[in-house]
N, C-alpha and C positions, 0 to 999 in steps of 0.2 A: 406726657414727660414723652423729649422726641426721641424715639423707636435707631438704636445703635445700629451701625452697620456693622456686618463680619465679612462679611463676603462682597464685594461688587466687582461685574464682570464688562469690562466696556469693549466695544466692538470685538471681541474674544473670535477671531478667525484661525483655526487650523489647517491645514494643505499634506495631503498626499498624493504626491506624484501628481502633482497641478491639480489636483481637484478638491476642493474644501471640503473638510470634512465639516466642520464648524464652519458658521457663515455669521460673522458676525450680529456675537452672540450676547445680549445687554441682561445682566440681572442685577437684583440688589438682595441679599437673604440680609436679615436682622437676627440679634440676638435671641436668645430661646424661641423660634419659629420649626419650625418641623416643614419642612417641603419635598414632597414626590415626584423626583427628578422622571421623569418616563418619557419611552420611545421606542419606537419595535428597534429591534437588532440593527447594531451599526446606524442609528440613527449620530454616534458623536454622545452620550450618554458618559459612558467610561472614561473617552477623550478629556471630558472637560473635567471628569476629577480629578487624573493622571495629572492635567497641567495644573491644578489647584495645588496639588500634591506634590510638585515638582518633581514627580518623575517623566513627563514630558515635558522636552524644550521645546523653543525656536516657537516661537508663535508667535499672530499681529493683533492689532490691540491691547489691553491694560487687563491685569487681574491684582486685586486690592485682597487683602484678605487683613483682616483686625485693624482697618486705615491705612494701610503703610503698604504699596506698591509692590507686588513678590520678587522682583525684579531689585528691588535694592534692600529687601533683606539677607538675611544667611539664612541658614539649616535652625537657628533657634527657634523658628517659628513654629516647626514641626512637637515642638515638645506639647504645643496647648493644643495637638489634632490627634485620633482617634480613626484606627481608619478599620472595616473588613475589607477585602474586596472579594469580588466572584467566586474566582479560583485559589484560592490563598494554597500556597507551597508551607508548609506546618513541618517540621522536625521530627520526623515519625521516629528514631531512633534516640530522641530525646524522652524525659517524661514528663509529664502537666509540670511538674514544679519547676524542674530548671528550665520548661520552654518557658514559661510563665515568668522568670526569674529571669531570665535572658531579655525579655523585651523590658519590663519594667525597667531594667540595669543600664538599655539605653534611654529611658529619662530619670537616670539618676538615682532611681530606689534602689537603697541599700537591700541588700540579703537576704535580710534575715526581718526585713519588713514587707516583703516582696512574697517574700516563702507566707508570712503569717495573712498578709490579704488576700492573697491567690487561694487560700485556705478556704478562708472564708466566703468568698465569691461562689469557688466551687460548692459549694454549701448551701449555696441559695438555690445553685441549680441540681442540688441532690448529687452531685458526680464525685464527693468530698474522697468517696471510698477509693478514687483514680486519681488519687494527688501524684500520688509515688508508682504507676504505672506509663508505661510506654505508648507514648501516642497510636503509634502505630498496631495496637491492640482495639483502640477505640472503632464508635460507629461512626458513622459521618453527624448524624448531632449530635456525640460526645465534643466531636472534633469542632463543628460549629460553637459549640457551649464556649470552649473554650479562648477559641482565634473572638469571641465576643467580650471576653473576660479583659484578654494581650489586649482588648480598643479603648479598653475603660479602667484600666490597671492601673492609668496614670492622671485620674480623674482629666481627660481634656474639657477644653473649654467646645472646640465642632467635633461631630464625630461623622465623619462621613461612611456611609451603609450600600453595599454593591449587592444581593441578596441575601438580605443578613439571616432571615427565618429559614434558609435553605439546610433541608432535613432535622429539622426540630419539630418534634410531637405537636400536638395541638397544644396542652396543657404550658409546654413550655414558648409557643407561639404569644400566647398572653402573661406571662409572666412578662420577656423579651417587648412586649406592645407597651406595657403599664410602665417599665423600665425609663423606655422611652419620653413619656408622657410626662412622669414626674426630671426627668435629665428639665426639657425643657422648661416646665414651670421655675427648676433654675435658675435658669436664663443661657442653657446647653441651646447651642446649635445644630439643629439633623439633620445633615442633607440624605436622603433614602431615593436609593433607585431601586425599581422594584419591577418583576413581569407580575405581580401578584396584584389586582388590578382591586381587589374586594380590602386587602390591607393596606394599599396606598389612600385608598375611600376613606378610610377608620379615622390613621392614624394625623395624615397631614392636618397642617394649619392651611397650607398650601402648595400646588397639584401643577407642577410645569410640566406643560407637557414638549419635547422635541420631534423635531418631524425634518428628516433634510438634512440635518446641520444647522436648521431656526427652529424657534422659539416660533410653534402656531397655539399654545394655552399658557393664559397664567393667571390663576387666581384661587379662589376655595372654592370646592370640590360645590357648591351650591349657587359660586355665578358661571363654574362650567358648565352647571346642568343647565339654567339659566337661560342663559345664555346659546345654547345648541341645545335645548328641549330632547335632554333623552336621559334615558330614566338611569344608567350605571356609570361611570367610571369609564365600564370596558365600549360599553355602546358609544360616549363620545370619545375616545380613543380611536375604535374604529371608523367615524365618522369624522373628525377631524386627518387621520391617519389615510384615509382613502382606503378602505380596509372592507370587501362586503362579502368575499368569494369564500367566508370558512363555513359558509354551509354548503354550500357548491362543492370545493377543496374533500370535507369531510364526507359527505356522500362518494365519491368518487374513489376516497380513499375504500370504505366501504367492499362499496363495489368488486374492487380489486382482490381485495382481502376473501370476498366468495367468490372469487372466481369467474367475477362475471365480466364483461366487454365498455369501460367506460367512451 
């Protein structure tokens, strides 16, 4: 059976100040895939996601979502998308219930249904006891759980995740990884960006490595490992991005801490 294209980037180029942050990106993502989208800071990962979300405009090339050119779509396509940004602004003055009802309402979910669903989802994360507590009283991990719930409460077809496990305890990480696997099995498409290489390595069906605004690797972990003869995704990452100074930098840093001359 032919795989269904969900995301297609064709010659995607984005410039700031005359410099290309993204340079001729060509990428097709299919239904049911978990794509690990990785790269050094400043490589263009967040820019790619924000362009697909319509948060950034003015670009060269084409972005197709659900088979349609983004420039020809109205905002209704966003009802099919969930998003967890790396640094989310969350309304601390609201309770978790109020926040989730507000987010669900943006997707057309009635308040009563949203409250019931929010409570049930928070129970699975073992935080149902703070459903009516203000978000300002939440720990970073608890806020992250609320953000994950808010990205999924409307049952989206595509999920964009930027460092979604930030602040979560080990047990919660295991739960979220299993959730993502089950969603992919049901045909959901997950675009996952993280600097935690071992997690990307374990959950991704496919890994796309961005460096200097260009894709320098694209394949399963086993394919990348075979091609680059490296043992871990971290090793492959360092090899393809040309970063080999980590041991020297760490050694110099520790010497300075200890009062030695570098």
